[in-house]
N, C-alpha and C positions, 0 to 999 in steps of 0.2 A: 560514425555518426557525429562526432564532435567537430567535423569540418563543415557541418550543415550550414552554420552561420559563422561569420567572422565577428570580432568585437574589438572595441578600443579599450585600452587599459584604463583610461580615465572614467569609463562607465562603471568600473568596479566599485567606485566610491559612492554611487548613487543608490537610493533605496528603490524599491519596486515601483512605487507610485510615480517617481520621477522618470524611471525608465519606461514605464507604460506610456506616459505622456510623450516622451521622445519617440517611442517605437511607432506611434501613429504616423510618423513621417520619416523615420530613420530605421532601416532594417538592422543596422549595426547595434542600435540600442536593444532591439529585440534579441539580437545574438547574445547579449549579456543575460537576459532573462532565460534564454534557452540553456545557457551554461549553468545557471543557478538551479534550474528545475529539472534538467535532464535526468540526473541520477534517481530522484524520487519518482518521477513519472515512469521511467523505464522499469524501476523495481516494482512499482504497483502493477503495471501492465504485464510484466513477466510473471508475477505471482498469479495473476488472473488468467493468463493464457497457457502457461506451462511450457513454452518453448521459445528459444532465442529468436528464431526467424520471425515468427508472428509478433513477438514483443518488439523487435526492432522496427518492423513494418508499421505497427500501430502507433508506436512512439513517434515515428517520423510524421505520421498522419495527424497526431495530436498537435504538434508544433506547426505543421503546415496549415491546419485549420485555424489555430490560434492566430497565426500571422495574417491570414486572410480576413479575419474578423476583428483584429485588434483595433481597427479604426472605429468600430461601433461599441467597443468595450466601455462599460459604465461602472464606475466604482460604487458598489452598493453596501459598502461598509465591511466587506470581508476581504482578506488578502487575495492578491492576484493568483496565488497558487491554488486557491479553491476553485477558481474558474478553469484552470488547466486540468485539475483533477476531475471536474465535472465533464469536460470534453473527453477525457480518457475513459471515464466511467461509461459514457454513452457509446463510444467507439467499441469498447470491449463488450458491452451488452449486445451491440449489433453483430459483432464477430461471433459471439456464442450462438446467436440465433441463426446466423449463416452456416455455422458449423454443425448445428443441431446437436450440440453436445456441450458439456460444461467440464472442461479439463483444468484442474488446478494442480500445480506441482506439489509434491508432498511437503508438508510444513517443515519436516525435519531437514529437508534439503535447503529450504530457504533460511532457516535459523542457522544451519551449519555454515552457509555462505556469509551470513551477517556476522558470525562470530569467528570467522576463519583466522583472525589475528590473535585469538586468545591462546594462552599457553595450554599444552596438552594436559597438564596436571589440573588446571582450573576447569577444563572441559570434563575431565573424568569425575571430579568431585560433584559436578552438577548434572551428570548424565542421567542418573536415575530420575531425578525430579523433572528434568526436561522431557524425558521420554513419556512420563505420565502426563505432563502438560500437553505435549504434542498429540498424544493419542486422544486426549479429551477434546482438544480443538478440532481434530478431524471429525468428531462426531457432531459438531455444530452445523446448523444450516448455513448455506453460502452467505446470506446477508450478515450473519453474526461473525463468520470468519472475516468478512470484509471489514466489519466494524473493528475487530481486533487488530487487523492489519493497519488501518488508518489511525487507530487510537494509540497503539503501543509501538508500532514500527515507524510510522511516519510522524507520530506524536502531534496529530492535528487536534485542534479544539472541537468541541461538540458542534459549534455553529458551522464550521467548515465541513465537518463530516456530514451534517444534515444537508447541506447544499449539494454535496457530491452524491449522496444516496437519495436525494429528493424527498427528504423527510424534515419535519420541524425539529428544532433543537430539543424541545421537550420529548419528542418521540425517540430521539437518539439517546437521551438520558435514560428513558424508560427501557429501551432495548439494551443499553449498556448494563443496567442493573440486573435485568433478566438474564443477560449473557453471563455475568459474573456468578449469579446463583446457579445457572446451569453448569458452568465450569466447575464450581465447587462440588456439585453433586456428582459430576462425571469423574472428577479426580478422586473423590472419596470412594466411589464404586470401583474404580480401577485399582486403587491401593488395597482395598479389601479383597478383591479378586486375586491380586498379586500375592497378598499375604496368605490367602487360602491355598493357592497353588504351591507356594513355597512350603507351607506346612504339610500339604499332601505329599510333597516330594521328599520330605525329611522323615516322615513317620513310616514305621513298618519296615 
């Protein structure tokens, strides 16, 4: 996938806005944007589809569509990445409708991949808390899982998340607070049940 576009080394020094202006007439400038955003877009699509083949196919479609529409792109005060994520969001939504299913890879697999460089002892120390968190996340509705992904994995601001999810910034803030409350409740419930099961197993 990384050979999809070529790029010039001097483009690496330019910011997104400068590259977008150049990309309207120069595909090599778009190649630099492609390299910058490929990992994030692919990760997002892979998480939402659950398999490598569809993730690669949809990611390629994201950048193909972006390239074909770059000439009409208008800066509305949000980073260029928000536009790409919005395209990805729409393509993935269409994919799910076509597939008549909603398949998402287990969150533990995603987190394990994201932290694969961590030392084994560090992973062991956090394993219990991580397992509780992952189990709680799996209980959330899909839109809240998406919010968590964009907020904490991609580290996007609320305005960008709102544009991707087609909601206002205020709605994202409200959803975020409700999601955190739900997570706390789920975590508390899981820990209490875990403690009860442990007590049941040690008594008698």
